[in-house]
N, C-alpha and C positions, 0 to 999 in steps of 0.2 A: 554266854561268855563273849561271843562276838558282839552281841548287843551292848555289853558293858564297855568294850573297847571303842565301839562307835560313839557311845555317849561320852566317854572320856575324851576322845578326839574332838568331838563336836564342842565340848566345853572349852578345850584348849583353843580351838579355832575361834570360838566366840570371843574369848578374852583377848586373843591376839588382834582380831579385827576391831574390837572396841578400843583398844589402846591406839591402834593405827588411826582410826577415825578421829579420836580425841586430839591426837597430834596434828592431823591435817586441818581440823577445824580451828585449832589454836593458831597455826601458821597462816591460814587463810584470813583470819581476823586481822593479823598484822599487815598482810598484803593489802587488804581492803582499806585499812586505815591510812596507808601510805598513798593510795590512789585518790582518796577523798580530799576535799579542800581542808587545809590546815586551819587550826584555830588562829585568829588574827595575831595573837601574842606570839604563838609559835612561829608563824610566818615572819613576823618582824624580827624575832630572834635569829632565825635562820638567815634572813637577808643580811643582818648586821654581821653575822659570822662570815658569810661569803664575801661581803664587802671588805672586812678586815683582812681576809685571806688574800684577796687581790692586791690590796694596798701594801701588805707586808711583803709580798713577792716583788712588787715594784720597788719598794724601799730597800729591800735586802736585809731587813731586820725589824725591830719594833716600830710600830706606827706612832707618829706624833710624839716621839721621844725627844725631849729638849736637851739642852746642854747639861742640865742637872742630872738627868739619867745617865748620860755618858760619863760624867764626872764620878758619880757614885759607882758605876760599873768598873771604871778603871781603878778607883781606890780599892774596891773589893777584890779585884783580881790581883792588885799589888800586895794587899794584905795576905791573901791566900798563897801567893808566890813566896812571901817571906816565911809563912808558917809551914808550908809543905814542900818547899824546894822548887826545883826547876821543872819545866814541862809546860805543855800547852793546856791550860785549865779550861778552855772552851770546848774541848773534845773529850769524848768518853775514853777512858783508858783502855788499852789493849792488854789482855791477859794472855800469857803463854804458860801453859802447864806442861811440864815434862813428865814422862813416865818415870815412876820410881824404880830405882835399881835394887832388886832383891838379891840377897846372897843366900845360897843354899848352905845350910849347916849339916854336916854329916851326923847321923844318929848313932 
């Protein structure tokens, strides 16, 4: 009887350890990939994203957006203002949910 419990616990322990090891091996593969040198195409892509990020922070908006872009943006915002009413359309709306008022009815 004790032998059966020991064998059962050892099989549970074995399955738990194997799952744990598989997860760690999977995570370590991701970590090692990040530390290795990137593919040249991936490196170029990441460099361009970082470059665009710094340019957009300096410009305060879209990079290399000409007057056509600004004109289209203002026309779109005006059309949306006419269709949906007032408010700032460049910000995400704020929602306020109030608790419902329940009335108890006598039985």
